[in-house]
N, C-alpha and C positions, 0 to 999 in steps of 0.2 A: 795159082792154086797151090796149096800146100797139103800134102798127104803124109801122115806119119803112122808108123807101126812100132809097137813096143815088143821087144823080145827078151829072152833070158831073164825072166822074172823082174823086168824093169831096169835091167842093167844096160840094155842096148836099145837105142832109138834110131830108126832109119827114117829119114825125112826126104821126101821127094818134092821138088819144085817143078811145076809145069805150067804151060799156058802163059797168062799175063800175071806176073808177080809184082805186088806193090809193097812198099815199105810197111804199111799197116798190117799186112798179112804176116810179115816177119815178126812184128811186135806181138801180134796175137799168138803166134807160135811160141815166142819166148814166154809169154804169160801162161800159155798152156803147160809148158815145161815146169814152170814154178808151181802152178796149181796142182799139176799131176804129182810133183814131188811132195807137196804138202799133204796130199791124201794117200800117199804111199804107192801110187801106180808106177812112178819113176823113182828109182832108188838113188841115194846119195852117191856121188862119185861115178855117175853113169857115163856111158860113152855114146857118141852120136855120129852117124854118117849122114851127111847132107849131100844130095846130088840133084842135078837138073836133067830133065828129059822133056823134049818137045816144048822148049821155051819159046814163046812168042816175043815177050819183052820183060825186062826187069826194071821197075821204076823204084830205085833206091839210090840214095846218094851218100856221100861221105858223112854228112851230118847225121843221117839215119844210123850209119854204122857206129858212130861215136855214141849216139843215144842208146843203141842196143847194148854197148859195153857198159854204159852207166847203169842201166836197169839190171843187167846181168851181174854186175859186181856189187850192186846195192841190194835190191829186193831178192835177187837170185842167189845171194851168197850162201844161204843155208843148204844149197844143193851140193856143196863141197867142191872138190877139185874134179872137174870133168874134162874129158877129151873129145875133140870134134875133128873128124876127118871130112874135109870138103873136097868133093870131086869137081875139078875145074870145069868151068863153062866159058862161053865166049869171052873175048878179051875184057870187056867192061866188068863182067862178073868176077873174073880172075883178079882184076885190080882191087875190087872191093874185098874179095876173100883175102888177098895179101894184106890189106889194111887191117881187117879183122884179126888176122894172124899176128900182126905186129902189135896191135893194142892188147891182144890176149896175153902176150908175154909179160907185159907190165902187170896184168891182173892174175898172174900165176895160173893161167889156163893153157892147156896144151892144144894147139891147133896145127893140123898138118894138111897141106894141099896135095892132093893125090891126082894121078892121071886117070884112074879108073876105079870101079867099085872093088875089084879084087885087091888092089893095093890099099884101098881104104880099110877094108876088113882086116887085111894082114897087119897094117900099122896098129890097129886097135887090138890085135890078137884075138879076133873072133873068126869063126867059120861063118860063111855066108848063111844066114838063117833061112833063106828061100832062094836057092839058085835059079829057079825058073823065073822068078820075079826080078831079081837083082843081077842082071847080066852085064 
């Protein structure tokens, strides 16, 4: 499951992965970001924190990560340069996050792998928008 919240007038998106996460959900989230940018809910050059909590399984592979980058750098190009802080999850998720980080460098996207939410918000230079929710 993917849950997202928009803060700072569309400049910060906090995305939570939980339960069983499938590749299609990641694509749906990507298209939500593109559509939300097109209608003005998400601003150009936004920042995003992605973290996992209570994960049962992640069904996504390297081919999905490559496809995500293709869509992101194609259809999603109008969103500008954005930064994503990914809070590491179990070893398989970390490896995919590292692949995404590597591919993002070629696409001029900034991606940082963080140990916790505090360091993710700090890297993006935001205060935690909801300290009770994001611990």
